[in-house]
PyMOL Python script that loads the backbone (N, CA, C, O; Angstrom):
from pymol import cmd

cmd.read_pdbstr("""\
ATOM      1  N   MET A   1       0.919  -1.069  -0.024  1.00  0.00           N
ATOM      2  CA  MET A   1       0.038   0.025   0.019  1.00  0.00           C
ATOM      3  C   MET A   1       0.914   1.277  -0.032  1.00  0.00           C
ATOM      4  O   MET A   1       0.652   2.211  -0.790  1.00  0.00           O
ATOM      5  N   LYS A   2       1.951   1.269   0.788  1.00  0.00           N
ATOM      6  CA  LYS A   2       2.719   2.445   0.955  1.00  0.00           C
ATOM      7  C   LYS A   2       3.414   2.922  -0.397  1.00  0.00           C
ATOM      8  O   LYS A   2       3.641   4.106  -0.646  1.00  0.00           O
ATOM      9  N   LEU A   3       3.734   1.820  -1.269  1.00  0.00           N
ATOM     10  CA  LEU A   3       4.405   2.093  -2.512  1.00  0.00           C
ATOM     11  C   LEU A   3       3.383   2.440  -3.561  1.00  0.00           C
ATOM     12  O   LEU A   3       3.785   2.934  -4.615  1.00  0.00           O
ATOM     13  N   GLY A   4       2.169   2.241  -3.381  1.00  0.00           N
ATOM     14  CA  GLY A   4       1.150   2.614  -4.400  1.00  0.00           C
ATOM     15  C   GLY A   4       0.852   1.512  -5.409  1.00  0.00           C
ATOM     16  O   GLY A   4       0.273   1.736  -6.471  1.00  0.00           O
ATOM     17  N   VAL A   5       1.287   0.279  -5.014  1.00  0.00           N
ATOM     18  CA  VAL A   5       1.139  -0.886  -5.938  1.00  0.00           C
ATOM     19  C   VAL A   5      -0.331  -1.100  -6.286  1.00  0.00           C
ATOM     20  O   VAL A   5      -0.610  -1.516  -7.411  1.00  0.00           O
ATOM     21  N   PHE A   6      -1.233  -0.857  -5.444  1.00  0.00           N
ATOM     22  CA  PHE A   6      -2.620  -1.135  -5.593  1.00  0.00           C
ATOM     23  C   PHE A   6      -3.311   0.202  -5.881  1.00  0.00           C
ATOM     24  O   PHE A   6      -4.534   0.145  -6.004  1.00  0.00           O
ATOM     25  N   LYS A   7      -2.743   1.348  -6.003  1.00  0.00           N
ATOM     26  CA  LYS A   7      -3.565   2.602  -6.205  1.00  0.00           C
ATOM     27  C   LYS A   7      -4.491   2.591  -7.277  1.00  0.00           C
ATOM     28  O   LYS A   7      -5.538   3.233  -7.203  1.00  0.00           O
ATOM     29  N   ASP A   8      -4.168   1.867  -8.337  1.00  0.00           N
ATOM     30  CA  ASP A   8      -5.297   1.949  -9.583  1.00  0.00           C
ATOM     31  C   ASP A   8      -6.428   1.066  -9.240  1.00  0.00           C
ATOM     32  O   ASP A   8      -7.522   1.252  -9.772  1.00  0.00           O
ATOM     33  N   SER A   9      -6.235   0.100  -8.373  1.00  0.00           N
ATOM     34  CA  SER A   9      -7.368  -0.893  -8.155  1.00  0.00           C
ATOM     35  C   SER A   9      -8.100  -0.605  -6.906  1.00  0.00           C
ATOM     36  O   SER A   9      -9.124  -1.221  -6.609  1.00  0.00           O
ATOM     37  N   LEU A  10      -7.555   0.387  -6.121  1.00  0.00           N
ATOM     38  CA  LEU A  10      -8.218   0.665  -4.780  1.00  0.00           C
ATOM     39  C   LEU A  10      -9.739   1.296  -4.874  1.00  0.00           C
ATOM     40  O   LEU A  10     -10.676   0.900  -4.180  1.00  0.00           O
ATOM     41  N   ALA A  11      -9.811   2.278  -5.789  1.00  0.00           N
ATOM     42  CA  ALA A  11     -11.133   2.868  -6.002  1.00  0.00           C
ATOM     43  C   ALA A  11     -12.199   1.783  -6.629  1.00  0.00           C
ATOM     44  O   ALA A  11     -13.349   1.701  -6.199  1.00  0.00           O
ATOM     45  N   PRO A  12     -11.756   1.065  -7.556  1.00  0.00           N
ATOM     46  CA  PRO A  12     -12.784   0.046  -8.069  1.00  0.00           C
ATOM     47  C   PRO A  12     -13.160  -1.105  -6.803  1.00  0.00           C
ATOM     48  O   PRO A  12     -14.260  -1.636  -6.654  1.00  0.00           O
ATOM     49  N   ALA A  13     -12.172  -1.285  -6.114  1.00  0.00           N
ATOM     50  CA  ALA A  13     -12.474  -2.282  -4.969  1.00  0.00           C
ATOM     51  C   ALA A  13     -13.347  -1.688  -3.926  1.00  0.00           C
ATOM     52  O   ALA A  13     -14.031  -2.458  -3.252  1.00  0.00           O
ATOM     53  N   LEU A  14     -13.408  -0.345  -3.701  1.00  0.00           N
ATOM     54  CA  LEU A  14     -14.188   0.302  -2.783  1.00  0.00           C
ATOM     55  C   LEU A  14     -15.556   0.881  -3.392  1.00  0.00           C
ATOM     56  O   LEU A  14     -16.305   1.567  -2.696  1.00  0.00           O
ATOM     57  N   ALA A  15     -15.825   0.588  -4.652  1.00  0.00           N
ATOM     58  CA  ALA A  15     -16.873   1.237  -5.407  1.00  0.00           C
ATOM     59  C   ALA A  15     -18.242   0.919  -4.776  1.00  0.00           C
ATOM     60  O   ALA A  15     -19.176   1.717  -4.859  1.00  0.00           O
ATOM     61  N   ALA A  16     -18.333  -0.177  -4.190  1.00  0.00           N
ATOM     62  CA  ALA A  16     -19.746  -0.558  -3.732  1.00  0.00           C
ATOM     63  C   ALA A  16     -20.046   0.013  -2.192  1.00  0.00           C
ATOM     64  O   ALA A  16     -21.121  -0.210  -1.635  1.00  0.00           O
ATOM     65  N   ALA A  17     -19.037   0.727  -1.611  1.00  0.00           N
ATOM     66  CA  ALA A  17     -19.076   1.143  -0.269  1.00  0.00           C
ATOM     67  C   ALA A  17     -20.026   2.418  -0.262  1.00  0.00           C
ATOM     68  O   ALA A  17     -20.009   3.276  -1.145  1.00  0.00           O
ATOM     69  N   ASP A  18     -20.866   2.429   0.864  1.00  0.00           N
ATOM     70  CA  ASP A  18     -21.650   3.720   0.987  1.00  0.00           C
ATOM     71  C   ASP A  18     -20.882   4.836   1.401  1.00  0.00           C
ATOM     72  O   ASP A  18     -21.262   5.972   1.120  1.00  0.00           O
ATOM     73  N   ALA A  19     -19.713   4.607   2.118  1.00  0.00           N
ATOM     74  CA  ALA A  19     -18.843   5.753   2.548  1.00  0.00           C
ATOM     75  C   ALA A  19     -17.388   5.172   2.671  1.00  0.00           C
ATOM     76  O   ALA A  19     -17.205   4.010   3.032  1.00  0.00           O
ATOM     77  N   VAL A  20     -16.447   5.957   2.383  1.00  0.00           N
ATOM     78  CA  VAL A  20     -15.114   5.671   2.475  1.00  0.00           C
ATOM     79  C   VAL A  20     -14.189   6.681   3.157  1.00  0.00           C
ATOM     80  O   VAL A  20     -13.991   7.784   2.648  1.00  0.00           O
ATOM     81  N   VAL A  21     -13.636   6.314   4.281  1.00  0.00           N
ATOM     82  CA  VAL A  21     -12.669   7.222   4.987  1.00  0.00           C
ATOM     83  C   VAL A  21     -11.210   6.732   4.625  1.00  0.00           C
ATOM     84  O   VAL A  21     -10.840   5.587   4.884  1.00  0.00           O
ATOM     85  N   LEU A  22     -10.509   7.551   4.088  1.00  0.00           N
ATOM     86  CA  LEU A  22      -9.080   7.273   3.836  1.00  0.00           C
ATOM     87  C   LEU A  22      -8.069   8.086   4.709  1.00  0.00           C
ATOM     88  O   LEU A  22      -8.245   9.283   4.937  1.00  0.00           O
ATOM     89  N   TYR A  23      -7.009   7.382   5.184  1.00  0.00           N
ATOM     90  CA  TYR A  23      -6.049   8.044   6.070  1.00  0.00           C
ATOM     91  C   TYR A  23      -4.793   8.303   5.167  1.00  0.00           C
ATOM     92  O   TYR A  23      -4.088   7.395   4.725  1.00  0.00           O
ATOM     93  N   GLN A  24      -4.593   9.617   4.943  1.00  0.00           N
ATOM     94  CA  GLN A  24      -3.352   9.972   4.118  1.00  0.00           C
ATOM     95  C   GLN A  24      -2.159  10.036   5.084  1.00  0.00           C
ATOM     96  O   GLN A  24      -1.749  11.126   5.481  1.00  0.00           O
ATOM     97  N   ALA A  25      -1.608   8.896   5.457  1.00  0.00           N
ATOM     98  CA  ALA A  25      -0.465   8.941   6.347  1.00  0.00           C
ATOM     99  C   ALA A  25       0.668   9.549   5.941  1.00  0.00           C
ATOM    100  O   ALA A  25       0.962   9.478   4.748  1.00  0.00           O
ATOM    101  N   PRO A  26       1.453  10.210   6.791  1.00  0.00           N
ATOM    102  CA  PRO A  26       2.631  11.065   6.324  1.00  0.00           C
ATOM    103  C   PRO A  26       3.693  10.295   5.611  1.00  0.00           C
ATOM    104  O   PRO A  26       4.482  10.879   4.869  1.00  0.00           O
ATOM    105  N   ASP A  27       3.750   8.837   5.832  1.00  0.00           N
ATOM    106  CA  ASP A  27       4.745   8.095   5.184  1.00  0.00           C
ATOM    107  C   ASP A  27       4.218   7.317   3.915  1.00  0.00           C
ATOM    108  O   ASP A  27       4.918   6.506   3.309  1.00  0.00           O
ATOM    109  N   LEU A  28       2.939   7.632   3.571  1.00  0.00           N
ATOM    110  CA  LEU A  28       2.415   6.956   2.350  1.00  0.00           C
ATOM    111  C   LEU A  28       3.065   7.562   1.161  1.00  0.00           C
ATOM    112  O   LEU A  28       3.122   8.788   1.063  1.00  0.00           O
ATOM    113  N   GLY A  29       3.567   6.768   0.238  1.00  0.00           N
ATOM    114  CA  GLY A  29       4.410   7.283  -0.837  1.00  0.00           C
ATOM    115  C   GLY A  29       3.635   7.783  -1.949  1.00  0.00           C
ATOM    116  O   GLY A  29       4.232   8.000  -3.004  1.00  0.00           O
ATOM    117  N   TRP A  30       2.301   8.013  -1.865  1.00  0.00           N
ATOM    118  CA  TRP A  30       1.539   8.586  -2.924  1.00  0.00           C
ATOM    119  C   TRP A  30       0.304   9.187  -2.419  1.00  0.00           C
ATOM    120  O   TRP A  30      -0.126   8.899  -1.303  1.00  0.00           O
ATOM    121  N   ASP A  31      -0.317  10.064  -3.249  1.00  0.00           N
ATOM    122  CA  ASP A  31      -1.467  10.777  -2.946  1.00  0.00           C
ATOM    123  C   ASP A  31      -2.762  10.165  -3.066  1.00  0.00           C
ATOM    124  O   ASP A  31      -3.064   9.729  -4.177  1.00  0.00           O
ATOM    125  N   LEU A  32      -3.657  10.046  -2.030  1.00  0.00           N
ATOM    126  CA  LEU A  32      -4.925   9.334  -2.121  1.00  0.00           C
ATOM    127  C   LEU A  32      -5.971  10.142  -2.842  1.00  0.00           C
ATOM    128  O   LEU A  32      -7.095   9.665  -2.997  1.00  0.00           O
ATOM    129  N   GLY A  33      -5.639  11.422  -3.324  1.00  0.00           N
ATOM    130  CA  GLY A  33      -6.670  12.216  -4.038  1.00  0.00           C
ATOM    131  C   GLY A  33      -7.387  11.655  -5.250  1.00  0.00           C
ATOM    132  O   GLY A  33      -8.523  11.958  -5.613  1.00  0.00           O
ATOM    133  N   SER A  34      -6.590  10.824  -5.803  1.00  0.00           N
ATOM    134  CA  SER A  34      -7.069  10.270  -7.121  1.00  0.00           C
ATOM    135  C   SER A  34      -8.145   9.171  -6.760  1.00  0.00           C
ATOM    136  O   SER A  34      -9.154   9.010  -7.448  1.00  0.00           O
ATOM    137  N   VAL A  35      -7.864   8.439  -5.651  1.00  0.00           N
ATOM    138  CA  VAL A  35      -8.961   7.496  -5.192  1.00  0.00           C
ATOM    139  C   VAL A  35     -10.167   8.162  -4.771  1.00  0.00           C
ATOM    140  O   VAL A  35     -11.272   7.781  -5.156  1.00  0.00           O
ATOM    141  N   ALA A  36      -9.988   9.219  -3.934  1.00  0.00           N
ATOM    142  CA  ALA A  36     -11.021   9.940  -3.344  1.00  0.00           C
ATOM    143  C   ALA A  36     -11.863  10.547  -4.566  1.00  0.00           C
ATOM    144  O   ALA A  36     -13.090  10.451  -4.552  1.00  0.00           O
ATOM    145  N   ALA A  37     -11.276  11.092  -5.487  1.00  0.00           N
ATOM    146  CA  ALA A  37     -11.871  11.801  -6.743  1.00  0.00           C
ATOM    147  C   ALA A  37     -12.719  10.760  -7.426  1.00  0.00           C
ATOM    148  O   ALA A  37     -13.833  11.053  -7.860  1.00  0.00           O
ATOM    149  N   ALA A  38     -12.158   9.421  -7.538  1.00  0.00           N
ATOM    150  CA  ALA A  38     -12.854   8.463  -8.339  1.00  0.00           C
ATOM    151  C   ALA A  38     -14.230   8.072  -7.627  1.00  0.00           C
ATOM    152  O   ALA A  38     -15.266   7.820  -8.241  1.00  0.00           O
ATOM    153  N   LEU A  39     -14.089   8.062  -6.291  1.00  0.00           N
ATOM    154  CA  LEU A  39     -15.308   7.726  -5.372  1.00  0.00           C
ATOM    155  C   LEU A  39     -16.290   8.820  -5.174  1.00  0.00           C
ATOM    156  O   LEU A  39     -17.399   8.548  -4.714  1.00  0.00           O
ATOM    157  N   GLY A  40     -15.949  10.104  -5.502  1.00  0.00           N
ATOM    158  CA  GLY A  40     -16.832  11.093  -5.329  1.00  0.00           C
ATOM    159  C   GLY A  40     -17.048  11.626  -3.923  1.00  0.00           C
ATOM    160  O   GLY A  40     -16.127  11.649  -3.107  1.00  0.00           O
ATOM    161  N   SER A  41     -18.289  12.058  -3.647  1.00  0.00           N
ATOM    162  CA  SER A  41     -18.618  12.577  -2.469  1.00  0.00           C
ATOM    163  C   SER A  41     -18.672  11.492  -1.223  1.00  0.00           C
ATOM    164  O   SER A  41     -18.704  11.823  -0.038  1.00  0.00           O
ATOM    165  N   ARG A  42     -18.675  10.291  -1.659  1.00  0.00           N
ATOM    166  CA  ARG A  42     -18.707   9.164  -0.601  1.00  0.00           C
ATOM    167  C   ARG A  42     -17.337   9.070   0.091  1.00  0.00           C
ATOM    168  O   ARG A  42     -17.232   8.362   1.093  1.00  0.00           O
ATOM    169  N   ALA A  43     -16.248   9.767  -0.407  1.00  0.00           N
ATOM    170  CA  ALA A  43     -14.998   9.479   0.069  1.00  0.00           C
ATOM    171  C   ALA A  43     -14.456  10.713   0.784  1.00  0.00           C
ATOM    172  O   ALA A  43     -14.722  11.836   0.358  1.00  0.00           O
ATOM    173  N   GLN A  44     -13.687  10.519   1.882  1.00  0.00           N
ATOM    174  CA  GLN A  44     -13.050  11.609   2.743  1.00  0.00           C
ATOM    175  C   GLN A  44     -11.708  11.180   2.987  1.00  0.00           C
ATOM    176  O   GLN A  44     -11.441  10.042   3.373  1.00  0.00           O
ATOM    177  N   ILE A  45     -10.777  12.156   2.749  1.00  0.00           N
ATOM    178  CA  ILE A  45      -9.328  11.869   3.124  1.00  0.00           C
ATOM    179  C   ILE A  45      -9.088  12.570   4.553  1.00  0.00           C
ATOM    180  O   ILE A  45      -9.488  13.712   4.784  1.00  0.00           O
ATOM    181  N   CYS A  46      -8.490  11.886   5.364  1.00  0.00           N
ATOM    182  CA  CYS A  46      -8.054  12.538   6.677  1.00  0.00           C
ATOM    183  C   CYS A  46      -6.664  12.546   6.792  1.00  0.00           C
ATOM    184  O   CYS A  46      -6.046  11.582   6.340  1.00  0.00           O
ATOM    185  N   PRO A  47      -5.974  13.613   7.401  1.00  0.00           N
ATOM    186  CA  PRO A  47      -4.706  13.839   7.486  1.00  0.00           C
ATOM    187  C   PRO A  47      -3.977  13.173   8.725  1.00  0.00           C
ATOM    188  O   PRO A  47      -2.754  13.038   8.765  1.00  0.00           O
ATOM    189  N   THR A  48      -4.876  12.750   9.777  1.00  0.00           N
ATOM    190  CA  THR A  48      -4.251  12.105  11.006  1.00  0.00           C
ATOM    191  C   THR A  48      -5.174  10.936  11.265  1.00  0.00           C
ATOM    192  O   THR A  48      -6.302  10.819  10.788  1.00  0.00           O
ATOM    193  N   LEU A  49      -4.542  10.047  12.109  1.00  0.00           N
ATOM    194  CA  LEU A  49      -5.252   8.861  12.514  1.00  0.00           C
ATOM    195  C   LEU A  49      -6.517   9.259  13.389  1.00  0.00           C
ATOM    196  O   LEU A  49      -7.591   8.683  13.216  1.00  0.00           O
ATOM    197  N   ASP A  50      -6.365  10.211  14.283  1.00  0.00           N
ATOM    198  CA  ASP A  50      -7.379  10.776  15.122  1.00  0.00           C
ATOM    199  C   ASP A  50      -8.543  11.336  14.283  1.00  0.00           C
ATOM    200  O   ASP A  50      -9.705  11.125  14.630  1.00  0.00           O
ATOM    201  N   ALA A  51      -8.252  12.020  13.222  1.00  0.00           N
ATOM    202  CA  ALA A  51      -9.266  12.519  12.342  1.00  0.00           C
ATOM    203  C   ALA A  51      -9.977  11.407  11.606  1.00  0.00           C
ATOM    204  O   ALA A  51     -11.194  11.470  11.430  1.00  0.00           O
ATOM    205  N   THR A  52      -9.193  10.306  11.134  1.00  0.00           N
ATOM    206  CA  THR A  52      -9.761   9.194  10.537  1.00  0.00           C
ATOM    207  C   THR A  52     -10.724   8.560  11.399  1.00  0.00           C
ATOM    208  O   THR A  52     -11.821   8.256  10.932  1.00  0.00           O
ATOM    209  N   LEU A  53     -10.416   8.303  12.720  1.00  0.00           N
ATOM    210  CA  LEU A  53     -11.245   7.561  13.637  1.00  0.00           C
ATOM    211  C   LEU A  53     -12.666   8.376  13.837  1.00  0.00           C
ATOM    212  O   LEU A  53     -13.774   7.841  13.826  1.00  0.00           O
ATOM    213  N   ALA A  54     -12.411   9.745  14.018  1.00  0.00           N
ATOM    214  CA  ALA A  54     -13.600  10.629  14.243  1.00  0.00           C
ATOM    215  C   ALA A  54     -14.538  10.603  13.040  1.00  0.00           C
ATOM    216  O   ALA A  54     -15.762  10.573  13.168  1.00  0.00           O
ATOM    217  N   ALA A  55     -13.879  10.617  11.811  1.00  0.00           N
ATOM    218  CA  ALA A  55     -14.762  10.581  10.717  1.00  0.00           C
ATOM    219  C   ALA A  55     -15.475   9.246  10.425  1.00  0.00           C
ATOM    220  O   ALA A  55     -16.551   9.223   9.827  1.00  0.00           O
ATOM    221  N   VAL A  56     -14.892   8.209  10.832  1.00  0.00           N
ATOM    222  CA  VAL A  56     -15.681   6.823  10.697  1.00  0.00           C
ATOM    223  C   VAL A  56     -16.771   6.911  11.798  1.00  0.00           C
ATOM    224  O   VAL A  56     -17.937   6.613  11.540  1.00  0.00           O
ATOM    225  N   GLN A  57     -16.369   7.337  13.062  1.00  0.00           N
ATOM    226  CA  GLN A  57     -17.494   7.385  14.047  1.00  0.00           C
ATOM    227  C   GLN A  57     -18.685   8.185  13.694  1.00  0.00           C
ATOM    228  O   GLN A  57     -19.824   7.786  13.938  1.00  0.00           O
ATOM    229  N   ARG A  58     -18.407   9.413  13.070  1.00  0.00           N
ATOM    230  CA  ARG A  58     -19.444  10.186  12.580  1.00  0.00           C
ATOM    231  C   ARG A  58     -20.398   9.572  11.583  1.00  0.00           C
ATOM    232  O   ARG A  58     -21.611   9.784  11.601  1.00  0.00           O
ATOM    233  N   ARG A  59     -19.728   8.735  10.641  1.00  0.00           N
ATOM    234  CA  ARG A  59     -20.481   8.130   9.581  1.00  0.00           C
ATOM    235  C   ARG A  59     -21.269   6.863   9.885  1.00  0.00           C
ATOM    236  O   ARG A  59     -22.314   6.596   9.291  1.00  0.00           O
ATOM    237  N   VAL A  60     -20.711   6.054  10.872  1.00  0.00           N
ATOM    238  CA  VAL A  60     -21.263   4.830  11.107  1.00  0.00           C
ATOM    239  C   VAL A  60     -22.577   4.821  11.861  1.00  0.00           C
ATOM    240  O   VAL A  60     -22.787   5.525  12.848  1.00  0.00           O
ATOM    241  N   GLU A  61     -23.417   4.006  11.349  1.00  0.00           N
ATOM    242  CA  GLU A  61     -24.751   3.836  11.897  1.00  0.00           C
ATOM    243  C   GLU A  61     -25.010   2.432  12.465  1.00  0.00           C
ATOM    244  O   GLU A  61     -24.357   1.476  12.046  1.00  0.00           O
ATOM    245  N   PRO A  62     -26.002   2.281  13.462  1.00  0.00           N
ATOM    246  CA  PRO A  62     -26.180   0.838  13.952  1.00  0.00           C
ATOM    247  C   PRO A  62     -26.491  -0.076  12.670  1.00  0.00           C
ATOM    248  O   PRO A  62     -27.196   0.279  11.726  1.00  0.00           O
ATOM    249  N   GLY A  63     -25.858  -1.291  12.796  1.00  0.00           N
ATOM    250  CA  GLY A  63     -26.039  -2.275  11.798  1.00  0.00           C
ATOM    251  C   GLY A  63     -25.026  -2.113  10.651  1.00  0.00           C
ATOM    252  O   GLY A  63     -25.045  -2.953   9.751  1.00  0.00           O
ATOM    253  N   ALA A  64     -24.246  -1.218  10.618  1.00  0.00           N
ATOM    254  CA  ALA A  64     -23.381  -0.815   9.566  1.00  0.00           C
ATOM    255  C   ALA A  64     -22.206  -1.882   9.677  1.00  0.00           C
ATOM    256  O   ALA A  64     -21.960  -2.486  10.721  1.00  0.00           O
ATOM    257  N   HIS A  65     -21.546  -2.037   8.551  1.00  0.00           N
ATOM    258  CA  HIS A  65     -20.236  -2.970   8.342  1.00  0.00           C
ATOM    259  C   HIS A  65     -19.252  -1.914   8.176  1.00  0.00           C
ATOM    260  O   HIS A  65     -19.461  -0.943   7.450  1.00  0.00           O
ATOM    261  N   VAL A  66     -18.075  -2.106   8.903  1.00  0.00           N
ATOM    262  CA  VAL A  66     -16.873  -1.303   8.801  1.00  0.00           C
ATOM    263  C   VAL A  66     -15.700  -2.102   8.468  1.00  0.00           C
ATOM    264  O   VAL A  66     -15.341  -3.017   9.210  1.00  0.00           O
ATOM    265  N   LEU A  67     -15.041  -1.788   7.320  1.00  0.00           N
ATOM    266  CA  LEU A  67     -13.880  -2.488   6.945  1.00  0.00           C
ATOM    267  C   LEU A  67     -12.592  -1.689   7.154  1.00  0.00           C
ATOM    268  O   LEU A  67     -12.459  -0.582   6.634  1.00  0.00           O
ATOM    269  N   VAL A  68     -11.661  -2.235   7.898  1.00  0.00           N
ATOM    270  CA  VAL A  68     -10.346  -1.576   8.122  1.00  0.00           C
ATOM    271  C   VAL A  68      -9.351  -2.256   7.254  1.00  0.00           C
ATOM    272  O   VAL A  68      -9.186  -3.471   7.363  1.00  0.00           O
ATOM    273  N   MET A  69      -8.679  -1.550   6.401  1.00  0.00           N
ATOM    274  CA  MET A  69      -7.701  -2.127   5.601  1.00  0.00           C
ATOM    275  C   MET A  69      -6.264  -1.536   6.064  1.00  0.00           C
ATOM    276  O   MET A  69      -6.072  -0.323   5.988  1.00  0.00           O
ATOM    277  N   SER A  70      -5.338  -2.338   6.505  1.00  0.00           N
ATOM    278  CA  SER A  70      -4.150  -1.881   6.824  1.00  0.00           C
ATOM    279  C   SER A  70      -2.964  -2.972   6.813  1.00  0.00           C
ATOM    280  O   SER A  70      -3.177  -4.177   6.941  1.00  0.00           O
ATOM    281  N   ASN A  71      -1.758  -2.432   6.652  1.00  0.00           N
ATOM    282  CA  ASN A  71      -0.588  -3.257   6.572  1.00  0.00           C
ATOM    283  C   ASN A  71      -0.062  -3.725   7.971  1.00  0.00           C
ATOM    284  O   ASN A  71       0.812  -4.591   8.012  1.00  0.00           O
ATOM    285  N   GLY A  72      -0.546  -3.203   9.066  1.00  0.00           N
ATOM    286  CA  GLY A  72      -0.099  -3.525  10.343  1.00  0.00           C
ATOM    287  C   GLY A  72      -0.990  -2.993  11.468  1.00  0.00           C
ATOM    288  O   GLY A  72      -2.214  -2.953  11.341  1.00  0.00           O
ATOM    289  N   GLY A  73      -0.363  -2.593  12.553  1.00  0.00           N
ATOM    290  CA  GLY A  73      -0.997  -2.177  13.679  1.00  0.00           C
ATOM    291  C   GLY A  73      -1.780  -0.871  13.458  1.00  0.00           C
ATOM    292  O   GLY A  73      -2.874  -0.647  13.978  1.00  0.00           O
ATOM    293  N   PHE A  74      -1.080   0.030  12.585  1.00  0.00           N
ATOM    294  CA  PHE A  74      -1.893   1.253  12.229  1.00  0.00           C
ATOM    295  C   PHE A  74      -2.317   2.051  13.467  1.00  0.00           C
ATOM    296  O   PHE A  74      -3.463   2.491  13.560  1.00  0.00           O
ATOM    297  N   GLY A  75      -1.329   2.251  14.481  1.00  0.00           N
ATOM    298  CA  GLY A  75      -1.614   3.176  15.643  1.00  0.00           C
ATOM    299  C   GLY A  75      -2.668   2.520  16.565  1.00  0.00           C
ATOM    300  O   GLY A  75      -3.291   3.251  17.335  1.00  0.00           O
ATOM    301  N   GLY A  76      -2.893   1.277  16.541  1.00  0.00           N
ATOM    302  CA  GLY A  76      -3.886   0.688  17.319  1.00  0.00           C
ATOM    303  C   GLY A  76      -5.331   0.957  16.878  1.00  0.00           C
ATOM    304  O   GLY A  76      -6.267   0.924  17.676  1.00  0.00           O
ATOM    305  N   ILE A  77      -5.476   1.237  15.510  1.00  0.00           N
ATOM    306  CA  ILE A  77      -6.768   1.677  15.036  1.00  0.00           C
ATOM    307  C   ILE A  77      -7.919   0.816  15.234  1.00  0.00           C
ATOM    308  O   ILE A  77      -9.050   1.290  15.342  1.00  0.00           O
ATOM    309  N   HIS A  78      -7.649  -0.593  15.293  1.00  0.00           N
ATOM    310  CA  HIS A  78      -8.695  -1.513  15.446  1.00  0.00           C
ATOM    311  C   HIS A  78      -9.428  -1.301  16.862  1.00  0.00           C
ATOM    312  O   HIS A  78     -10.624  -1.051  17.006  1.00  0.00           O
ATOM    313  N   GLU A  79      -8.520  -1.444  17.823  1.00  0.00           N
ATOM    314  CA  GLU A  79      -9.040  -1.307  19.246  1.00  0.00           C
ATOM    315  C   GLU A  79      -9.490   0.141  19.460  1.00  0.00           C
ATOM    316  O   GLU A  79     -10.518   0.318  20.114  1.00  0.00           O
ATOM    317  N   ARG A  80      -8.893   1.081  19.027  1.00  0.00           N
ATOM    318  CA  ARG A  80      -9.424   2.446  19.199  1.00  0.00           C
ATOM    319  C   ARG A  80     -10.872   2.698  18.598  1.00  0.00           C
ATOM    320  O   ARG A  80     -11.730   3.333  19.211  1.00  0.00           O
ATOM    321  N   LEU A  81     -11.053   2.174  17.411  1.00  0.00           N
ATOM    322  CA  LEU A  81     -12.279   2.288  16.776  1.00  0.00           C
ATOM    323  C   LEU A  81     -13.332   1.543  17.595  1.00  0.00           C
ATOM    324  O   LEU A  81     -14.394   2.083  17.904  1.00  0.00           O
ATOM    325  N   LEU A  82     -13.029   0.342  17.928  1.00  0.00           N
ATOM    326  CA  LEU A  82     -14.098  -0.342  18.808  1.00  0.00           C
ATOM    327  C   LEU A  82     -14.327   0.417  20.062  1.00  0.00           C
ATOM    328  O   LEU A  82     -15.495   0.539  20.429  1.00  0.00           O
ATOM    329  N   GLN A  83     -13.418   0.922  20.740  1.00  0.00           N
ATOM    330  CA  GLN A  83     -13.680   1.622  21.877  1.00  0.00           C
ATOM    331  C   GLN A  83     -14.562   2.829  21.777  1.00  0.00           C
ATOM    332  O   GLN A  83     -15.405   3.123  22.625  1.00  0.00           O
ATOM    333  N   GLY A  84     -14.283   3.593  20.550  1.00  0.00           N
ATOM    334  CA  GLY A  84     -15.099   4.646  20.259  1.00  0.00           C
ATOM    335  C   GLY A  84     -16.498   4.375  19.862  1.00  0.00           C
ATOM    336  O   GLY A  84     -17.438   5.056  20.272  1.00  0.00           O
ATOM    337  N   LEU A  85     -16.618   3.393  19.075  1.00  0.00           N
ATOM    338  CA  LEU A  85     -18.034   2.854  18.710  1.00  0.00           C
ATOM    339  C   LEU A  85     -18.818   2.520  19.946  1.00  0.00           C
ATOM    340  O   LEU A  85     -19.966   2.915  20.147  1.00  0.00           O
ATOM    341  N   ARG A  86     -18.061   1.705  20.825  1.00  0.00           N
ATOM    342  CA  ARG A  86     -18.690   1.331  22.163  1.00  0.00           C
ATOM    343  C   ARG A  86     -19.261   2.467  22.903  1.00  0.00           C
ATOM    344  O   ARG A  86     -20.441   2.529  23.248  1.00  0.00           O
ATOM    345  N   ALA A  87     -18.307   3.420  23.144  1.00  0.00           N
ATOM    346  CA  ALA A  87     -18.529   4.674  23.820  1.00  0.00           C
ATOM    347  C   ALA A  87     -19.775   5.487  23.258  1.00  0.00           C
ATOM    348  O   ALA A  87     -20.594   6.018  24.008  1.00  0.00           O
ATOM    349  N   ASP A  88     -19.846   5.537  21.860  1.00  0.00           N
ATOM    350  CA  ASP A  88     -20.995   6.274  21.188  1.00  0.00           C
ATOM    351  C   ASP A  88     -22.264   5.466  21.392  1.00  0.00           C
ATOM    352  O   ASP A  88     -23.323   6.074  21.544  1.00  0.00           O
ATOM    353  N   ALA A  89     -22.233   4.079  21.408  1.00  0.00           N
ATOM    354  CA  ALA A  89     -23.426   3.397  21.533  1.00  0.00           C
ATOM    355  C   ALA A  89     -23.916   3.282  22.975  1.00  0.00           C
ATOM    356  O   ALA A  89     -25.081   2.940  23.175  1.00  0.00           O
ATOM    357  N   SER A  90     -23.137   3.534  23.938  1.00  0.00           N
ATOM    358  CA  SER A  90     -23.595   3.550  25.338  1.00  0.00           C
ATOM    359  C   SER A  90     -24.052   4.994  25.853  1.00  0.00           C
ATOM    360  O   SER A  90     -24.586   5.229  26.937  1.00  0.00           O
ATOM    361  N   GLY A  91     -23.760   5.829  24.940  1.00  0.00           N
ATOM    362  CA  GLY A  91     -24.417   7.118  25.281  1.00  0.00           C
ATOM    363  C   GLY A  91     -23.827   8.391  25.540  1.00  0.00           C
ATOM    364  O   GLY A  91     -24.539   9.358  25.810  1.00  0.00           O
TER     365      GLY A  91
END
""", "prot")
cmd.dss("prot")
cmd.show_as("cartoon", "prot")
cmd.util.cbc("prot")
cmd.orient("prot")
């Protein structure tokens, strides 16, 4: 992902999603702008992991499916997202 090997196939792979939140990590070797442009208004690019988590939490609704694609731990995104969603659900 960091090298952009899949950059041309990423937008088509996400085409069926209702919403797409992309994290433009500082060490990502390419710009996600073309992916977001191909997806239109359904896509949002975030400059930080915190902004990414907040954007997902704002968009997700009960019963939604959330897909996290990453090459590694990604700043603990999986657990942080679950904690945030649980907190939102409890009130």
